[in-house]
C-alpha positions in Angstrom: -116.9 -132.8 29.6 -114.6 -131.1 27.8 -111.5 -132.2 26.0 -108.9 -129.4 25.6 -106.2 -130.3 22.4 -102.6 -129.5 23.3 -101.6 -127.9 21.2 -97.8 -125.5 20.1 -97.9 -122.5 19.2 -97.0 -122.2 15.3 -94.8 -119.7 14.2 -93.1 -119.0 11.1 -89.4 -119.8 10.5 -87.2 -116.6 10.4 -85.1 -116.2 7.1 -81.1 -115.7 6.9 -81.3 -112.7 5.9 -83.5 -111.0 8.7 -81.6 -112.6 10.9 -78.2 -110.3 11.5 -76.5 -112.1 15.0 -73.7 -113.9 14.8 -73.6 -117.5 16.5 -73.0 -118.2 19.6 -70.9 -121.3 20.9 -73.7 -124.4 21.5 -74.5 -125.4 25.2 -74.1 -129.1 24.3 -73.9 -131.4 27.6 -73.5 -128.3 29.9 -75.5 -128.0 32.8 -73.5 -124.9 35.1 -75.6 -122.1 34.6 -71.9 -119.8 34.8 -70.6 -121.8 32.8 -73.3 -121.2 29.9 -73.0 -116.5 31.0 -69.6 -116.5 30.7 -68.4 -118.1 27.6 -70.8 -116.6 25.4 -73.4 -119.4 25.2 -76.8 -119.4 23.4 -79.1 -119.3 26.5 -83.1 -119.2 27.2 -84.1 -117.1 29.7 -85.6 -119.5 32.0 -85.2 -117.3 35.3 -89.0 -115.8 34.7 -90.1 -119.3 36.4 -87.7 -119.0 39.0 -89.1 -115.6 40.4 -92.8 -116.9 40.2 -91.4 -120.4 42.5 -90.1 -118.2 45.2 -93.1 -115.7 45.3 -95.3 -118.3 45.1 -94.3 -121.1 47.9 -91.6 -123.2 49.0 -91.8 -126.6 48.2 -91.9 -127.7 45.0 -91.2 -130.7 42.6 -90.7 -131.2 39.2 -90.5 -134.7 37.1 -88.5 -134.6 32.9 -87.6 -137.1 31.3 -83.4 -136.9 31.2 -81.4 -134.3 29.2 -83.8 -131.7 29.6 -82.6 -129.6 31.3 -83.6 -129.8 35.0 -80.0 -129.8 36.0 -79.2 -126.0 34.6 -82.4 -124.7 36.3 -81.4 -125.9 39.6 -78.1 -124.0 38.8 -79.3 -121.3 37.3 -81.6 -121.1 41.3 -78.4 -121.9 42.8 -76.3 -118.8 41.6 -79.8 -116.5 41.6 -80.1 -117.5 45.9 -76.3 -116.7 46.1 -76.8 -113.2 44.5 -73.9 -113.6 41.6 -76.1 -110.6 40.2 -73.6 -110.3 37.2 -74.3 -113.6 35.4 -77.7 -112.6 35.0 -77.7 -109.2 33.3 -80.2 -109.6 30.4 -82.2 -111.1 31.9 -85.6 -111.3 33.7 -84.0 -112.0 36.7 -82.1 -109.4 36.6 -84.2 -106.0 37.7 -86.7 -108.0 39.6 -85.1 -110.3 42.0 -83.8 -109.3 45.3 -79.9 -109.3 45.0 -79.1 -107.5 48.8 -80.2 -110.3 49.9 -77.5 -113.8 49.9 -79.1 -117.1 50.8 -77.0 -120.6 51.5 -77.7 -122.9 49.0 -77.3 -126.9 49.3 -77.7 -129.2 46.9 -77.7 -133.2 46.2 -77.1 -134.8 43.5 -77.1 -138.8 42.2 -76.7 -138.0 38.7 -72.9 -138.7 38.1 -72.7 -142.3 38.2 -74.5 -145.9 38.7 -75.1 -146.8 42.4 -75.4 -150.3 42.9 -76.2 -151.2 45.8 -76.8 -149.4 49.4 -73.0 -149.2 50.3 -72.6 -147.1 47.1 -75.3 -145.4 48.2 -74.4 -144.0 51.8 -70.7 -143.5 50.0 -72.4 -140.9 47.7 -74.3 -139.1 50.7 -71.0 -139.3 52.8 -68.9 -137.6 50.2 -71.7 -134.9 49.2 -72.3 -134.5 52.8 -68.6 -134.2 54.0 -68.1 -131.7 50.8 -71.2 -129.4 51.8 -70.0 -129.2 55.8 -66.2 -128.5 54.8 -67.3 -125.4 52.3 -69.5 -123.9 55.8 -66.1 -124.9 57.7 -68.3 -127.7 59.9 -67.5 -131.1 61.2 -69.7 -133.9 61.1 -71.4 -134.5 64.6 -73.3 -137.7 63.1 -72.5 -141.0 61.9 -75.6 -141.4 60.6 -76.9 -139.7 57.0 -80.3 -138.4 58.3 -78.4 -136.8 61.0 -76.2 -135.5 59.2 -78.2 -133.7 57.2 -80.6 -132.2 60.0 -77.6 -130.9 60.9 -76.3 -129.0 58.6 -79.6 -127.6 57.9 -80.3 -125.7 61.7 -76.9 -125.1 61.2 -76.0 -123.6 58.3 -78.3 -121.3 59.7 -77.4 -120.7 61.7 -73.6 -119.9 60.9 -75.1 -117.9 58.1 -78.3 -116.1 59.4 -80.6 -116.9 56.8 -83.5 -119.4 55.9 -80.9 -122.2 54.5 -81.8 -123.4 50.2 -82.2 -127.0 49.2 -82.1 -128.5 46.0 -81.9 -132.0 45.2 -80.9 -133.3 41.3 -81.8 -136.5 40.1 -83.6 -137.6 43.5 -84.3 -140.8 42.4 -81.5 -142.3 40.1 -80.3 -144.4 42.6 -83.7 -146.3 42.3 -84.1 -146.3 38.7 -80.5 -147.3 38.5 -81.6 -151.1 40.5 -85.5 -151.2 39.3 -84.7 -154.8 37.8 -83.4 -155.9 41.0 -86.7 -154.8 43.4 -84.9 -155.7 46.7 -81.9 -153.3 45.7 -84.6 -150.6 44.9 -86.5 -151.3 47.8 -84.0 -150.2 50.1 -82.5 -147.4 48.2 -86.0 -146.3 48.3 -86.6 -146.5 52.4 -82.6 -145.2 52.6 -83.4 -142.3 50.5 -87.2 -141.6 52.0 -85.3 -140.8 55.5 -83.0 -138.5 54.1 -86.2 -137.2 52.6 -88.0 -136.6 55.9 -85.7 -134.5 57.0 -86.6 -131.6 55.1 -90.3 -131.8 56.9 -88.6 -131.4 60.0 -86.4 -128.8 59.4 -89.0 -126.3 58.2 -88.1 -123.2 60.6 -84.7 -123.4 58.6 -84.7 -123.7 55.1 -86.2 -120.3 53.1 -87.1 -123.1 49.6 -86.2 -127.1 48.4 -86.8 -128.0 45.1 -86.8 -131.8 43.4 -86.4 -133.4 40.1 -86.2 -136.3 38.5 -87.5 -138.5 36.4 -90.2 -140.5 37.7 -93.0 -139.6 40.1 -92.8 -141.7 42.9 -96.2 -141.6 44.5 -96.2 -139.6 48.2 -96.4 -142.6 51.1 -93.9 -144.9 49.4 -90.9 -141.9 49.0 -93.2 -138.4 50.2 -94.7 -139.9 53.2 -93.2 -137.1 55.6 -92.7 -134.3 53.2 -96.5 -134.0 52.3 -96.9 -130.2 51.9 -94.0 -130.6 48.7 -95.7 -128.9 45.8 -96.1 -131.2 42.6 -95.7 -129.0 39.2 -94.8 -131.8 36.8 -98.4 -131.1 34.8 -99.3 -127.2 35.2 -99.7 -125.7 32.2 -97.7 -122.9 33.9 -94.7 -124.3 33.5 -95.2 -126.8 30.9 -91.8 -124.7 29.6 -89.9 -124.5 32.6 -87.5 -126.9 30.8 -86.3 -127.8 26.9 -86.7 -124.8 24.5 -90.5 -123.6 22.9 -90.9 -122.8 19.0 -90.4 -118.9 19.9 -87.6 -119.5 21.5 -86.2 -121.6 18.5 -86.8 -118.8 15.7 -85.8 -116.0 18.2 -82.6 -117.8 20.1 -81.5 -120.2 18.2 -81.8 -118.0 14.5 -78.5 -117.8 12.6 -78.9 -121.8 13.6 -81.8 -122.2 10.8 -80.6 -122.0 7.7 -79.3 -124.8 5.5 -82.3 -126.4 7.6 -85.8 -127.7 7.1 -88.0 -125.5 9.8 -90.7 -128.4 9.2 -88.5 -131.1 9.4 -87.0 -130.1 12.6 -90.6 -129.3 14.6 -91.8 -132.7 13.1 -88.4 -134.5 15.0 -88.2 -133.0 17.6 -90.7 -130.5 18.9 -94.2 -132.1 20.5 -93.5 -132.4 24.6 -96.5 -131.1 26.6 -97.2 -131.0 30.3 -100.7 -129.4 29.9 -99.0 -125.9 28.5 -96.4 -124.8 26.0 -95.5 -127.7 23.9 -91.3 -127.4 23.7 -88.3 -129.2 22.3 -85.7 -131.4 24.5 -82.6 -129.3 24.4 -80.0 -132.6 23.4 -81.7 -133.6 20.2 -81.6 -129.5 19.5 -78.7 -128.5 20.1 -77.1 -132.0 18.5 -79.3 -131.1 15.4 -77.6 -127.8 15.5 -74.0 -129.3 16.0 -74.4 -132.7 13.6 -76.1 -130.4 10.1 -78.3 -133.5 10.0 -81.7 -135.2 11.6 -80.8 -138.3 14.0 -82.4 -139.8 16.8 -80.1 -138.0 19.1 -81.8 -137.3 22.5 -83.2 -141.7 22.0 -80.0 -143.3 21.5 -78.3 -141.4 24.6 -79.3 -144.4 27.0 -83.2 -146.0 26.0 -83.1 -148.4 29.8 -83.6 -151.5 28.1 -86.0 -152.5 31.2 -88.5 -150.4 29.3 -88.1 -152.1 25.8 -87.8 -155.6 28.0 -91.5 -154.4 29.4 -93.1 -153.7 26.6 -92.2 -157.1 25.4 -93.0 -158.9 27.8 -96.1 -157.4 28.3 -96.7 -157.9 24.4 -98.0 -154.4 23.7 -99.9 -153.9 20.6 -97.1 -151.4 19.3 -100.1 -148.7 17.2 -101.9 -148.4 20.9 -99.1 -146.5 21.8 -99.8 -143.0 19.8 -103.1 -142.7 21.0 -103.6 -144.5 25.2 -105.8 -142.8 27.6 -105.1 -143.2 31.4 -106.1 -141.0 33.9 -104.5 -138.8 36.1 -103.7 -141.4 38.9 -102.3 -143.8 36.2 -99.9 -141.6 35.2 -98.5 -140.6 38.5 -98.4 -143.6 39.7 -95.4 -145.2 39.8 -93.0 -147.8 42.2 -90.8 -150.3 42.5 -93.4 -153.4 42.7 -96.2 -151.1 40.5 -95.0 -149.8 36.7 -97.5 -149.3 34.5 -96.6 -148.9 31.2 -98.8 -146.0 30.9 -96.8 -143.9 33.4 -93.2 -145.8 32.0 -93.8 -144.4 29.0 -94.9 -140.9 30.4 -92.3 -140.2 32.4 -89.7 -141.2 30.6 -90.5 -139.3 27.5 -91.6 -141.6 25.3 -95.0 -140.5 25.4 -96.6 -136.8 25.8 -99.7 -135.4 26.2 -102.4 -134.9 23.2 -105.6 -133.9 25.4 -107.2 -133.3 28.7 -111.0 -134.8 29.2 -112.3 -132.6 32.2 -114.9 -134.7 34.5 -116.2 -133.3 37.9 -113.9 -135.1 39.8 -111.8 -136.8 37.0 -109.1 -135.9 34.4 -108.4 -138.1 31.7 -105.7 -137.5 29.3 -105.1 -139.0 25.7 -101.0 -140.2 25.1 -99.2 -140.1 21.5 -95.5 -139.8 20.8 -94.2 -137.3 20.7 -92.0 -136.7 17.8 -91.0 -138.3 14.8 -87.7 -139.5 17.0 -89.2 -140.8 19.3 -92.0 -143.0 16.7 -89.0 -143.6 14.7 -86.4 -144.8 17.2 -88.6 -146.6 19.6 -90.7 -148.5 17.2 -87.3 -150.0 15.3 -86.5 -150.8 19.3 -89.7 -153.1 19.9 -89.0 -154.6 16.4 -85.3 -156.1 17.6 -87.1 -157.5 20.8 -89.2 -158.9 18.4 -86.2 -160.8 16.7 -84.3 -160.9 19.3 -81.2 -160.0 16.9 -80.7 -156.4 16.3 -79.3 -157.2 13.1 -82.1 -157.4 11.4 -84.8 -154.9 11.5 -82.2 -152.9 10.6 -81.3 -154.1 7.4 -85.1 -154.1 6.6 -86.2 -150.8 7.8 -83.8 -149.3 5.1 -84.9 -152.0 2.6 -88.3 -151.0 2.9 -87.6 -147.1 2.2 -86.4 -147.7 -1.0 -88.7 -150.5 -1.5 -91.6 -147.8 -0.7 -89.9 -145.3 -3.1 -90.6 -147.4 -6.2 -93.5 -148.8 -5.4 -92.5 -152.5 -5.6 -95.0 -154.8 -4.1 -93.6 -157.6 -4.6 -90.0 -156.6 -2.9 -92.4 -155.1 -0.5 -94.0 -158.3 0.4 -91.6 -160.7 0.0 -90.0 -158.1 2.6 -92.5 -158.5 5.4 -92.7 -161.6 4.6 -89.1 -163.2 5.6 -89.6 -160.3 8.8 -92.8 -162.5 10.3 -90.4 -165.8 9.0 -87.9 -164.9 11.5 -89.7 -163.9 15.0 -89.5 -166.2 17.3 -92.0 -169.3 17.8 -92.4 -168.6 20.6 -93.9 -164.9 20.7 -97.1 -166.3 19.2 -97.8 -169.3 21.9 -97.3 -166.2 24.3 -99.3 -163.2 22.6 -101.6 -162.2 24.8 -103.2 -160.0 22.1 -106.6 -159.7 21.2 -106.6 -160.5 17.8 -103.9 -162.4 15.5 -105.1 -159.0 12.8 -103.9 -156.8 15.6 -100.6 -158.8 16.3 -99.3 -158.7 12.7 -101.8 -155.5 11.9 -98.6 -154.1 14.7 -95.9 -155.7 13.2 -96.8 -153.7 9.7 -97.2 -150.3 11.7 -93.9 -150.3 13.9 -92.2 -151.2 10.4 -93.3 -148.3 8.7 -93.3 -146.3 12.4 -89.5 -146.8 12.5 -89.1 -144.6 9.0 -90.8 -141.9 10.3 -92.9 -142.2 7.9 -96.8 -139.9 8.4 -99.6 -143.0 9.7 -103.4 -142.8 10.2 -104.5 -145.1 12.3 -108.2 -146.8 11.9 -108.7 -144.0 9.8 -111.5 -142.7 9.8 -114.0 -142.3 6.6 -118.1 -141.8 5.7 -118.1 -145.5 4.9 -115.8 -147.2 7.6 -112.1 -147.1 8.9 -108.9 -148.0 7.1 -106.6 -150.0 9.1 -103.7 -148.4 8.0 -103.4 -145.2 5.9 -99.6 -144.2 4.9 -98.7 -140.9 3.6 -95.5 -141.4 1.7 -93.7 -138.4 -0.2 -95.6 -138.4 -3.4 -97.6 -141.3 -3.0 -100.7 -142.8 -0.8 -101.2 -146.7 0.6 -104.1 -147.8 2.1 -103.9 -151.1 4.0 -106.8 -153.7 5.2 -105.9 -156.3 7.0 -107.2 -159.6 7.2 -106.4 -163.3 8.9 -107.6 -166.0 7.2 -107.2 -170.0 8.3 -105.1 -171.2 5.2 -106.0 -169.8 1.9 -106.5 -166.4 0.6 -109.8 -164.5 -0.1 -108.9 -161.7 -1.4 -111.4 -159.8 1.1 -108.7 -157.3 2.2 -108.3 -155.7 -0.9 -112.1 -156.1 -1.7 -113.5 -154.1 1.2 -110.6 -151.1 0.2 -112.9 -150.9 -2.6 -115.8 -151.7 -2.0 -115.8 -148.5 0.6 -114.1 -146.4 -1.6 -111.4 -145.8 0.9 -109.2 -143.9 -1.7 -112.1 -141.4 -1.7 -110.6 -139.7 1.0 -107.2 -138.7 -1.0 -108.3 -137.9 -4.7 -107.6 -134.5 -4.0 -104.3 -134.7 -3.5 -104.0 -135.6 -7.1 -101.7 -138.8 -6.3 -100.9 -142.0 -7.0 -103.7 -144.6 -4.5 -101.9 -147.2 -3.7 -104.8 -150.1 -2.3 -103.3 -153.0 -0.3 -105.3 -155.9 1.4 -102.9 -157.9 3.1 -103.9 -161.7 4.7 -102.5 -163.9 6.7 -103.3 -167.2 7.9 -103.1 -168.2 10.9 -101.6 -172.1 10.2 -98.6 -170.9 8.6 -97.6 -167.2 10.6 -97.4 -165.0 7.3 -98.6 -163.9 4.6 -100.4 -165.4 1.7 -102.0 -162.9 0.2 -100.3 -159.3 -0.8 -102.9 -157.6 -3.5 -102.5 -153.7 -4.8 -104.5 -152.0 -7.2 -103.1 -148.4 -7.7 -105.3 -145.6 -9.0 -103.5 -142.6 -10.6 -104.8 -140.1 -10.4 
């Protein structure tokens, strides 16, 4: 059995004086390859991936979270197959692609708008197929979508004398838009399944097929007729087919780095991994370069309320999110009536792969937050779901940071007491966590995680494990949690002292705060918040 950690390259920042390159336009939200190339935007060359795919196979599927550059990559493929060589000057494909051949491209996208019903889906497909038919000067010969699509492929191939390229963007969005309404979602799934089955029957007329989306629905439910589809989602060779690597940031975007903390950029935005090179989400990074301020830009663009609702309904123990272990089968299992939280979090980009354990015939993945942006924003959202009042956690979190800076332990106790008091009683009644101690600890964890602070859970020492370690700038906070029936007994703080947990951090030369927190089952709140500070 082999456990392999996934680590991105450790590349130091390029200094401002060593970088003579001028600043260029930031391609924020631009998904058109031609516009990026003709109007002087930054571009990270992905054409090498495109050539590798075309040379190695024919049918491909890729799952990546939203706003990761999937649409731009499809548009790049389109321009390559259509032979627009002038757009590729200076790129990997310029002198390696056969520009003498041009292929017809049929592109279908479900990225625009929300399709509320099967009728909406039918209208979208009707509009897109009509536009493609007009593009090639053809008239529709059949009323139904399946027949029209099949005939369009064969007729375009006959008309042009070349096999056809089919690109499908956001293949799953009609289903995901209605995932909370399972009856509509199932109808959407069956309609799309019928559409995609055309590709298997049209093999003789096809040059290349590429489908992208956020989720990875099982082949049985959506691709039962397309069993020759190669899934490159967890292929290490294509881990950075979308997104920016650390090297890309230090080279392509070097003019944007002066004035920004390079390590903070890594901590907040890097870390998405699909078994190969780690990457940044392009949208968040470009927003940072534009606004020049650290914020959860990607998270704010549309975290589904459905995700938060599922985690709340299942009473997810939030500290577990940073070290979930899942099988390969579980990560790829997703359907309308079967939505494992692990698969949803991974496919949507809220968890990523930390390490891999290989066993004969089986692979296990340890998951983690990709970066501080996701850790902070997701836990903030989870805290809001606990109170049912989006305004309370935000005010508490801002106050929490100030209290930690001042080492105000009386204020800290009062703050957490106020938060526990604000949690609806019904949540406790339905709580399914293994222990009240674990639940109370999860609240502490989510608070600190929402601040984007460095946390260590079950922090191992030679004397045992510290429940929670918080590494704050210039200070170390060590927490031990205990649940008592009613009255406090001081055991939490005593355990921290008896087991010399502070020894692990003495070399840092910073004040170390030992904090024993005791909760009462009867009052469902903090009854002891004992503190001892070790000055170094």
